[in-house]
NUKOL-871440 format. One record per atom (N, C-alpha, C): x negated, y, z negated; residue in three letters. Coordinates in steps of 0.001 Angstrom, whole numbers, padded with zeros to 6 digits, always signed. Each point is the difference from the previous one (the first is absolute). Last residue first. Layout:
N
XYZALA...
***
This chain:
301
-117999+070956-157994LYS-000396+001373-000537LYS+000435-000032-001502LYS+000908-003534+003132ASP-001324+000024-000520ASP-000311+001130-000629ASP+004969-002151-000346SER-000820+000889+000928SER-001480+000015-000418SER+005694-001993-000544LEU-001503-000224-000395LEU-000844+000802+001025LEU+005347-000358-002100ILE-000788+000728+000827ILE-001503-000338-000338ILE+005275-002313-000859VAL-001420+000374-000546VAL-000823+000549+001139VAL+005661-000409-001191PRO-001044-000076+000925PRO-001309+000267-000698PRO+004144-002405-002483ALA-000324+001386+000489ALA-001209-000088+000920ALA+004170-003391-000424SER-001298+000099-000387SER-000505+001481+000349SER+004366-002155+001297GLY-000085+000242-001529GLY-001308+000195-000566GLY+000193-002387+004614LYS+000971+000694-000521LYS+000059+000036-001568LYS-004902-000635+002253GLY+001351-000622+000287GLY+001182+000935-000642GLY-004628+002571+001035MET+000460-001241-000776MET+001356-000361+000576MET-003639+003244+002429PHE+001280-000081-000669PHE+000344-001374-000440PHE-004641+003027+000919ILE+000540-001180-000117ILE+001476-000023-000597ILE-004053+003274+002376ILE+001080+000084-000875ILE+000771-001278+000090ILE-005357+001932+000904LYS+001185-000734+000129LYS+001092+000221-000672LYS-005258+001485+002527ALA+000964+000289-001173ALA+001310-000930+000239ALA-004564-001987+001736ASN+000952+001203+000384ASN+000776+000197-001299ASN-003097-003704+000599SER-000657+001098-000407SER+000855+001233+000189SER+001742-005346-000922SER-000368+000955+001156SER-000581+001412-000851SER+001999-003719-002408THR-001371-000074+000472THR-000559+000770+001026THR+004713-000222-001339ALA-000814+000444-001094ALA-001570+000089+000321ALA+003002-001797+003069ILE+000191+001518+000176ILE-000908+000555-001131ILE+000479-004792+000210GLU-000681+000569+001075GLU-000242+001455+000037GLU+002756-002064-003165LYS-001445-000227-000319LYS-000844+000494+001199LYS+004754+000085+000549GLN-000527+001009-001058GLN-001364+000027-000325GLN+001941-003409+002774ALA-000112+001251+000610ALA-000538+001135-000849ALA+000840-004132-001946LYS-001071-000177+001071LYS-000298+001365+000863LYS+003828-000696-002831ILE-001137+000157-000849ILE-001293-000011+000826ILE+004052-000645+002187GLN-000065+001345-000437GLN-001048+000268-000922GLN+000952-004429+001429GLU-000512+000629+001156GLU-000270+001551-000473GLU+002036-002712-003116TYR-001324-000541+000173TYR-000725+000844+001131TYR+004603+000399-000905GLN-000761+000605-001034GLN-001550-000370+000116GLN+002947-001818+003029LEU-000034+001082+000247LEU-000794+000852-000880LEU+000848-004558-000805GLN-001005+000258+001086GLN-000157+001421+000321GLN+003067-001103-003245LYS-001274-000217-000557LYS-000890+000198+001250LYS+004420+000097+001061ASP-000221+001091-000745ASP-001466-000140-000539ASP+001043-002595+004428THR+000451+000048-001323THR-000388+001181-000709THR+000546-001756+005575LEU-000727+000709-000949LEU+000719+000024-001319LEU+001444-001980+004139GLY-001084-000832-000552GLY-000705+000660-001097GLY+003751+001797+002783SER+000542-001248-000712SER-001149-000801-000669SER-000916+004036+002479SER+000960+000300-001019SER+000590-001299-000586SER-003032-000514+003531ILE-000703+000597-001104ILE+001008+000313-001147ILE+001666-001741+003855ILE-000925-001115-000538ILE-000645+000678-001170ILE+002730+002692+002815ARG+000704-001110-000805ARG-000770-000712-000731ARG-002055+003100+002726GLN+000457+000484-001105GLN+000967-000812-000796GLN-001813-001648+003987TYR-001083+000217-000907TYR+000584+000741-001182TYR+003030-000744+003419ASP-000428-001304-000521ASP-001164+000227-001012ASP+001239+003586+002458ALA+001080-000237-000915ALA-000235-001357-000754ALA-002965+001338+003497ILE-000146+001138-001300ILE+001175-000545-001078ILE-000046-002278+004213GLY-001129-000329-000836GLY-000205+000817-001194GLY+003486+001131+003152GLN+000252-001311-000778GLN-000996-000418-000876GLN-000892+003817+002884ALA+001092+000245-001181ALA+000276-001311-000763ALA-002488-000568+003794GLU-001009+000620-001015GLU+001047+000502-001197GLU+002165-001931+003753VAL-000993-001058-000747VAL-000833+000627-000974VAL+002549+002818+002538ARG+000988-000898-000600ARG-000786-001022-000872ARG-002212+002710+003039LYS+000362+000814-001072LYS+000872-000972-000999LYS-001131-001757+004057ARG-001254+000106-000863ARG+000245+000799-001152ARG+003389-000334+003244GLU-000288-001430-000648GLU-001134+000175-000919GLU+000871+003694+002634ALA+001133-000300-001061ALA-000168-001262-000695ALA-002931+000945+003678GLU-000359+000763-001006GLU+001184+000067-001362GLU+000670-002515+004062GLN-001081-000487-000628GLN-000545+000752-001272GLN+003550+001523+002873LYS+000339-001205-000729LYS-000957-000555-000962LYS-001118+003508+003038GLU+000782+000645-001276GLU+000341-001346-000723GLU-001913-001087+003930LYS-001115+000689-000965LYS+000714+000399-001193LYS+002651-001450+003617GLN-000668-001120-000686GLN-000943+000586-001044GLN+002183+003069+002411LEU+000937-000641-000768LEU-000683-001260-000704LEU-002511+002304+003372VAL+000248+000853-001102VAL+000772-000587-001046VAL-000411-002317+004144PHE-001220+000050-000776PHE+000105+000721-001291PHE+003642+000177+003038GLN-000160-001350-000598GLN-001208-000252-000915GLN+000387+003981+002743MET+000773+000170-001142MET+000061-001406-000829MET-002296+000004+003984LYS-000868+000796-000994LYS+000932+000065-001235LYS+001850-002257+003683GLN-001016-000820-000649GLN-000959+000850-001024GLN+003479+002016+002458ALA+000527-000852-000821ALA-000913-000676-000757ALA-001562+002892+003221GLU+000425+000690-001032GLU+000671-001020-001194GLU-001231-001710+004252GLN-001224+000394-000895GLN+000324+000753-001136GLN+003398-001083+003134GLU-000407-001299-000624GLU-001314+000330-001019GLU+001736+003427+002754ALA+000942-000233-001141ALA-000460-001307-000615ALA-002357+001242+003663ASN-000161+000972-001096ASN+000826-000317-001030ASN+000604-002488+003763ILE-001407-000463-000676ILE-000352+001017-001181ILE+003796+001031+002725LYS+000287-001438-000778LYS-001314-000355-000626LYS-000160+003692+002768SER+000770+000402-000953SER+000349-001063-000919SER-002254-000955+003861GLU-001015+000889-000783GLU+000884+000371-001146GLU+002332-002225+003341ILE-000878-000939-000572ILE-000772+000714-001071ILE+002793+002548+002668THR+000907-000742-000948THR-001059-000870-000899THR-001872+002427+003564THR+000306+000891-000982THR+000863-000720-001209THR-001008-002310+004127LYS-001260+000275-000868LYS+000389+000905-001158LYS+003351-000668+003033VAL-000355-001161-000836VAL-001089-000025-000813VAL+000951+003458+002914SER+001097+000004-000862SER-000237-001146-000903SER-002812+000483+003756ALA-000250+000939-001157ALA+000945-000098-001016ALA-000892-004244+003043PRO+000624+001264+000097PRO-000270+000866-001211PRO-003617-003674+000534LEU+001285-000015-000174LEU+000576+001381+000454LEU-004509-003167+000971ASN+000476+001311-000215ASN+001495-000035+000044ASN-004691-003117-000663ILE+001401-000070+000212ILE+000607+001281-000320ILE-005358-002276+001192ASN+000948+000943-000357ASN+001517-000059+000360ASN-003771-003147+000806ARG-000715+001199-000463ARG+000777+001002-000536ARG+000022-005424+000926ILE+001042+001079-000066ILE-000715+001016-000608ILE-002193-004394+002544LEU-000076+001088-001099LEU+001067+000999+000179LEU-001676-005473+001209LEU+001003+001205+000377LEU+000075+000977-000992LEU-003503-004188+002002GLN+000312+000719-001089GLN+001113+001100+000472GLN-001702-003800+002701GLU-000803-000078-001286GLU+000541+000876-001073GLU+001821-002716+004654LEU+000209+001288-000829LEU-000821-000156-001354LEU-000648-002210+005095VAL-000009-000228-001578VAL+000124+001230-000691VAL+001398-002121+005242LEU-000745+000888-000796LEU+000003-000233-001292LEU+001944-002455+003883GLY-001355-000005+000035GLY-000688+001023-000907GLY+004791-000975+000706ARG-000494+000757+001177ARG-001547+000045-000151ARG+002692-001704-003414LYS+000635-000766+001225LYS-000696+000581+001293LYS-001044+001851-004255LYS-000642-001341+000102LYS+000623-000625+001260LYS+001911+004178-001353PHE-001440+000162+000610PHE-000550-001474+000255PHE+004109+000284-002206ASP+000198+000431+001560ASP-001400+000096+000582ASP+000132-001083-004690ASP+000713-001050+000798ASP-000030+000370+001617ASP-001187+003337-003221GLU-001119-000953+000111GLU+000401-001221+000948GLU+003107+003263-001282ILE-000919+000484+001057ILE-001129-000914+000314ILE+003032-000878-003554SER+000703-000048+001333SER-000793+000350+001152SER-001763+000212-004469LYS+000233-001249+000385LYS+000715-000152+001417LYS-000896+004387-001891PHE-001211-000648+000292PHE+000168-001639+000543PHE+003615+002723-001872ILE-000278+000289+001496ILE-001195-000671+000472ILE+001159-000694-004579ARG+000782-000477+000885ARG-000111+000242+001484ARG-002789+001792-003515GLN-000189-001297+000262GLN+001017-000758+000977GLN+000595+004664-001038GLN-001174-000239+000758GLN-000414-001562+000194GLN+003554+001151-002680PHE+000445+000526+001296PHE-001237-000268+000830PHE-000652-000429-004502GLU+000836-001238+000463GLU+000407+000387+001430GLU-002237+003277-002358ASN-000923-001125+000179ASN+000722-001012+000598ASN+002655+003711-001092ARG-001000+000350+001030ARG-000907-001295+000301ARG+003895+001109-003074LYS-000071-001213+000798LYS-001052+000221+001123LYS+000853+003295-003614THR-000061-001552-000676THR-000331-000926+000984THR-000070+004596+001877SER-000559-000051-001310SER-000072-001499-000399SER+001559+001801+004123TYR-000949+001030-000391TYR-000615-000323-001307TYR+003384-002654+001859LEU-001008-000097+000946LEU-001035+000882-000527LEU+004199+000246-002210ALA-001032-001357-000324ALA-001115-000053+000868ALA+002968+003408+000830VAL-000918+000404-001369VAL-000752-001397-000335VAL+003064-000222+003619ALA-001152+001107+000419ALA-000998+000172-001370ALA+002667-004686+000818ASP+000358+001381-000301ASP-001226+000870+000283ASP+000186-004875+002324TYR-000293+000629-001148TYR+000681+001457-000038TYR+000222-003346+003472TYR+000341-000807-001143TYR-000263+000778-001263TYR-000946+001502+004588VAL+001465+000254-000473VAL+000345-000851-001041VAL-004300-000015+002108ALA+000190+001209-001004ALA+001349+000082-000387ALA-001865-003365+003096ASN-000022-000288-001523ASN+000149+001215-000835ASN+000103+000291+004823ASP+000934-001167-000270ASP-000028-000208-001546ASP-002968+003157+001776ARG+001239+000597+000052ARG+001123-001183-000425ARG-004622-001015+000437ILE+000215+000784-001194ILE+001401+000722+000090ILE-001233-002859+003423ARG+000057-000584-001052ARG+000260+000850-001272ARG-000870+002046+004295THR+001479-000826-000129THR+000085-000728-001342THR-004091+002274+000878ARG+001113+000936-000085ARG+001310-000635-000198ARG-003778-002770+000927THR-000082+000541-001248THR+001068+000951-000476THR-000396-001765+004405VAL+000470-001120-000859VAL+000058+000627-001553VAL-001532+002783+003735PRO+001583-000298+000108PRO+000372-001062-001049PRO-004892+001075+000339ARG+000975+001127-000321ARG+001285-000395-000221ARG-003052-003399+001279VAL-000383+000487-001264VAL+001174+001245-000377VAL+000196-002014+004467ILE+000411-000899-001139ILE-000252+000628-001283ILE-000898+002302+004133LYS+001148-000879+000364LYS+000315-000958-001016LYS-003481+003151-000240ASP+001210+000922+000157ASP+001274-001113+000348ASP-004351-001895-000894THR+000367+000996-001132THR+001321+000673+000166THR-002207-002939+003256TYR+000986-000531-000854TYR+000411+000818-001206TYR-002415+000141+004669ASN+000709+001174-000720ASN+000880-000701-000971ASN-002350-002579+003093GLU-000868+000586-000667GLU+000491+000946-000974GLU+003159-003935+001700GLY-001092+000923+000717GLY-000812+000523-001103GLY+003644-003585-000160ILE+000316+001344-000476ILE-000850+001039+000780ILE-000120-004914+000897GLY+001423+000371-000318GLY+000291+001428-000399GLY-004461-001696+001221LYS+001062-000528+000973LYS+001335+000510-000270LYS-003605+001296-002817LEU-000099+000445+001265LEU+000942-000469+000985LEU+000232-002051-004320ILE+000273+001492-000137ILE-000137+000793+001430ILE-001491-004536-000495LYS+001462+000115-000027LYS+000422+001517-000040LYS-004517-000827-000328PRO+000373-000232+001455PRO+001659+000039-000163PRO-002112+000607-004101ALA-000285+001107+000912ALA+000571-000312+001455ALA-000193-002841-004224ASP+001186+000477+000662ASP-000040+001063+000931ASP-003601-001773-002656GLN+000566-001083+000788GLN+001137+000415+000651GLN-001823+003056-003038PRO-000863-000298+001155PRO+000559-000885+000986PRO+002941+003211-003043VAL-000603-001474-000064VAL-000786-000321+001104VAL+000860+005099-001843VAL+000502-000842+001067VAL-000825-001520-000365VAL+001593+004028-003441ARG-000966-000394+000725ARG+000498-001021+000914ARG+001576+004257-003840TYR+000124-001067+000774TYR-001219-000531+000692TYR+002729+003986-003498LEU-001135-000727+000250LEU+000007-001393+000702LEU+003104+004897-000574VAL-000176-001393+000095VAL-001388-000516+000485VAL+003001+004368-002652THR-001127-000628+000735THR-000086-001380+000152THR+003816+004527-001015LEU-000474-001495-000044LEU-001236-000268+000857LEU+004267+003592-002287ASP-001267+000042+000691ASP-000743-001455-000209ASP+005422+001849-000041ILE-001032-000776-000460ILE-001196+000133+000681ILE+005210+002369-001548VAL-001292+000041+001166VAL-001080-000767-000655VAL+005710-000066-000403VAL-001323-000181-000838VAL-001067+000038+001065VAL+005580+001220-000540GLU-001079-000171+000977GLU-001295+000055-000909GLU+004991-001752-001702LEU-000958+001071+000114LEU-001109-000230+000945LEU+003792-003063-001492GLY+000318+000862+001237GLY-001013+001176+000025GLY+000091-003744-003218ASP+001022+000965-000320ASP+000039+000955+001156ASP-002992-003419+000385ASN+001214-000750-000290ASN+001206+001012-000311ASN-003917+001876+003009SER-000064-000816-001097SER+001388-000577-000179SER-002766+001600+004457LEU+001190+000314-000825LEU-000051-000925-001089LEU-004332+002004+002845VAL+000840-001056-000089VAL+001258+000433-001050VAL-004627+001714+003109ARG+001119+000435-000532ARG+000957-001189-000066ARG-005643+000858+000604ILE+001054-000881+000220ILE+001238+000480-000796ILE-004341+002947+002081ALA+000569-000787-000982ALA+001288-000875+000233ALA-003041+003273+002731ASP+000257-001393+000414ASP+000462-001013-001281ASP-000996+005458+002030ASP+000661-000811-001115ASP+000345-001294+000388ASP-003900+002234+002878GLY+001324+000566-000506GLY+000465-000970-001212GLY-003373-002262+003459GLU+000243+001323-000266GLU+001303+000403-000715GLU-002067-005071-000618GLN+000486+000852+001077GLN+000169+001475-000446GLN-001867-003124-002830ALA-000537-000428+001099ALA+000561+000818+001096ALA-000071+002376-004773GLY+000587-001097+000703GLY-000842-000368+001374GLY-001006+003943-002858GLU-000302-001283-000533GLU+000389-001079+000758GLU+000837+004798+000596THR-001455-000423+000345THR-000422-001277-000541THR+004517+001945-000477HIS-000247-000017+001159HIS-001430-000587+000417HIS+003254-001201-004060ILE-001078+000968+000453ILE-000556-000168+001150ILE+003178-003161-001691ALA+000658+001404+000398ALA-000871+001155+000199ALA-001036-005443+001009SER-000040+001059-001107SER+000657+001179+000580SER-002016-005246+000956MET+001205+000776+000427MET+000148+000965-001181MET-004391-003420+001804THR+000764+000933-000989THR+001073+000790+000716THR-003407-004602+000508TYR+000973+000918+000675TYR+000774+000685-000962TYR-005008-003160+000606ASN+001171+000643-000776ASN+000916+000819+000914ASN-003761-004548-000056GLN+000523+001096+000630GLN+001127+000720-000966GLN-004378-003918-000123THR+001203+000525-000591THR+000443+001444+000719THR-002762-003467+002915GLN-000326+000487-001344GLN+001420+000660-000305GLN-000841-002158+004230ILE+000646-000872-001027ILE-000347+000508-001340ILE+000486+001865+005583ASP-000545+000149-001439ASP+000835-000770-000953ASP-000828-001032+005324PHE+000976+000277-001060PHE-000848+000205-001157PHE-000913-000014+005757ASN-000451+000077-001367ASN+001144+000336-000951ASN-000501-002313+005133THR+000678+000920-000748THR-000322-000079-001516THR-001873-001650+005096ILE-000138-000264-001330ILE+000621+001234-000713ILE-000015-003013+004891ASP+000216+001271-000526ASP+000207-000163-001514ASP-002586-003152+004063LEU+000937+000212-001255LEU+000127+001455-000339LEU-002947-001992+003539LEU+001272+000347+000415LEU+000975+000232-001117LEU-004450-001544-000534PRO-000047+001458+000380PRO+001443+000494+000440PRO-001190-003808-003625ASN+000202-000004+001476ASN+000243+001634+000562ASN-003156-000872-004475ILE+001468-000354+000401ILE+000101+000007+001534ILE-003326+000290-004705VAL+000013-000121+001356VAL+001303-000618+000546VAL-001190+003206-004593HIS+000347-001313+000586HIS-000277+000118+001414HIS-001317+002439-005222LEU-000312+000053+001619LEU+000690-001352+000518LEU+002020+002073-004644GLY-001143-000438+000499GLY-000014+000163+001558GLY+004430-000737-003480SER-001052+001098+000289SER-001214-000503+000260SER+004006-003057+001536GLU-000333+000667-001208GLU-001109+001058+000250GLU+003856-002028+003200LEU-001342+000278-000080LEU-000200+000658-001325LEU+004104-003503+001601ILE-000431+001527-000099ILE-001602+000051-000117ILE+004536-003480+002105ASP-001222+000103-000930ASP-000459+001546+000093ASP+003732-001476+002796PRO+000233-000273-001465PRO-001201+000288-000851PRO+001049+002524+004872GLN-000532-001275-000576GLN+000035-000048-001570GLN+002994+002677+004090VAL-000653+000166-001318VAL-000387-001393-000433VAL+000993+002211+005130SER+000250-001253-000843SER-000854+000098-001415SER-000319+003067+003714GLY+001297+000360-000769GLY+000255-001097-000862GLY-004014-000142+002600TYR+001177+000274+000951TYR+001149+000164-000662TYR-002956-001436-003443LEU-000406-000192+001555LEU+001129+000080+000858LEU-001709+001051-005565SER+001007+000039+001115SER-000577-000217+001388SER-001255+000128-005775LYS-000594-000264+001427LYS+001341-000064+000716LYS-001652+002406-004791VAL+001038-000678+000567VAL-000247-000215+001637VAL-003077+001283-004814GLY+000318+000242+001434GLY+001044-001034+000306GLY-001329+002702-004808VAL+000032-001403+000822VAL+000377+000367+001228VAL-002314+002807-004674LYS+000971-000248+001352LYS-000068-001252+000436LYS-002756+001727-003492GLY+001444+000491-000400GLY+001045-000280+001107GLY-005200+000596+001423ALA+000485-000423-001240ALA+001435+000486-000439ALA-001206-000409+005254ASP-000379+000844-001007ASP+000379-000737-001439ASP-001173-002309+005008ILE+001325+000559-000885ILE-000441+000408-001389ILE-002274-000862+005353GLN-000073+000274-001278GLN+001292+000435-000578GLN-001515-002852+004607LYS+000847+000851-000537LYS-000293+000190-001598LYS-001913-001552+005320PHE-000380+000055-001540PHE+001069+000903-000480PHE+000295-001101+004563THR-000119-001237-000682THR-000278+000081-001548THR+000330+003791+003063SER+001270-000444-000437SER+000009-001211-000502SER-004075+001757+001472SER+000411+000930-001056SER+001580-000529-000480SER-002079-002154+003714LEU-000695-000359-001211LEU+000458+000809-001093LEU+001795+001002+004343ILE+000374-001330-000484ILE-000623-000361-001349ILE-001446+003883+002113GLY+001542-000031-000472GLY+000320-001087-000607GLY-004222+000016+002022LEU+000111+000872-001540LEU+001349+000052-000383LEU-000577-001810+004296LEU-000493-000992-000948LEU+000087+000562-001415LEU+000975+002769+003589ILE+001058-000896-000108ILE-000256-000927-001137ILE-003423+003033+001264ILE+001129+000632-000653ILE+001084-001052-000379ILE-003463-001545+002670VAL-000529+000226-001308VAL+001089+000632-000886VAL+000771-000421+004656PHE-000020-001369-000673PHE-000344+000178-001451PHE-000273+003956+002644GLY+001197-000499-000205GLY+000265-001323-000647GLY-004342+001410+001063VAL+000637+000984-001121VAL+001280-000532-000134VAL-001936-001881+003662ILE-000517-000667-001171ILE+000637+000845-001250ILE+001171+001448+004378ARG+000766-001246-000305ARG-000798-000497-001438ARG-001645+003899+001667PHE+001421+000303-000423PHE+000567-001409-000495PHE-004378+000018+002007THR-000020+000543-001423THR+001578+000013-000516THR-000555-000977+004412LYS-000345-001173-000961LYS+000059+000275-001322LYS+000654+003314+003345SER+000869-000832-000175SER-000046-001263-001034SER-002762+003936+001559PHE+000270-000194-001306PHE+001107-001105-000102PHE-001724+001610+004227LYS-001040-000672-000902LYS+000311-000264-001328LYS+002923+002332+002729ALA+000156-001379+000286ALA-001127-000813-000679ALA+001066+004901+000439MET+000043-000615-001195MET-000002-001498-000010MET-000176+002858+003804PRO-001331-000090-000644PRO+000051-000623-001370PRO+003217-001441+004124ASN+000034+001017-000977ASN-001432-000074-000719ASN+001818-002928+003289ALA-001127+000785+000352ALA-000180+001237-000902ALA+002111-005132-001178ASN+000351+001276+000554ASN-001259+000828+000081ASN+000861-004644-001865ASP-000119+000106+001488ASP+000368+001426+000583ASP+000439-000716-004862LYS-000986-000923+000375LYS-000530+000084+001607LYS+003490+002339-002938LEU-001248+000790+000691LEU-001026-001030+000372LEU+004247-001389-002072SER+000206+000791+001171SER-001268+000737+000714SER-000431-002704-003778PHE+000216-000732+001141PHE+000428+000688+001086PHE-000725+002369-004143GLY-001182-000688+000441GLY+000231-000858+001284GLY+003769+001899-002100VAL-000875+001016+000655VAL-001296-000609+000597VAL+002831-002664-002595ILE+000519+000109+001332ILE-000766+001235+000647ILE-001427-000941-004193ILE-000346-001396+000764ILE+000795+000365+001399ILE+000673+003279-003268LEU-001485+000046+000277LEU-000165-001171+000989LEU+004288+000127-001971ILE-000102+001038+000953ILE-001468+000115+000611ILE+000970-003039-003547ILE+000524-000495+001448ILE-000106+001098+001033ILE-001424+001083-004486GLY-000877-001154+000595GLY+000521-000292+001352GLY+002608+002950-002569ILE-001241+000536+000518ILE-000826-000822+000713ILE+003774-001795-002124ILE+000382+000825+001159ILE-001263+000566+000522ILE-000689-002471-003862LEU+000460-000914+001214LEU+000342+000904+001167LEU-000709+002203-004024LEU-001293-000475+000455LEU+000389-000804+001265LEU+003685+001676-002319LEU-000649+001020+000699LEU-001466-000487+000563LEU+002698-002905-002539ILE+000527+000209+001253ILE-000631+001123+000716ILE-001543-001024-004427MET-000248-001163+001028MET+000626+000420+001377MET
***
């Protein structure tokens, strides 16, 4: 708009200066004035209409004074003297990583903290957040457009360092990781809310421990796995021993019942039945009788 106004004013001034001049261009003085007025009018009209893209809101300011109301996405007719600042209200992410190509800033941007046991722990983190539309004027007035570097980054890094001192390095790496993530989420969420931002999610992507601590943890895990394996083997052997004991007890009970329940006459009867079955067989046989009896040999031949 400013450029069009300047061009229009220049053309009008040139038109009036040529009006009573003997210059051959004097005949175009009226044309210059008309074109100048048209350009000024176009500049005013173009600044009267303002389009706000989807996922954004416009914050109005007049001569540096921020207006409390916002412009939603769409086409608006506004005061041409207003200055409109667009704010992105969609979900944004800010990553701090030790990998040079992943972070929002170049180089190693991971968060280095000291744990409760005095060890340095390196944390890779991603913050998902968004701007509260109604608080956009407050952000522009109190923080400015660069709220990512002024609020998101420093608040996140500070809160992580403040809360990491409550945990041992090994606990951060293993058992207390979720608890630590929930704790820093709550503290960062409260800070963001006071400044017109909503913390949607906090993602701890990686926790790196010193090499010596990693080796100790891996050795401990291997020892625990070996202990669990041996416990399983011992449990299996105990079950097998129990099975054999039950089996032996069953055989002993069976033999005891048989020996106590059989009589001489019952045994003699079973012997006669067996001899009868052998006698009716088509094969050659040798039959041994009871004690004191001579053997009887039966054959088909």
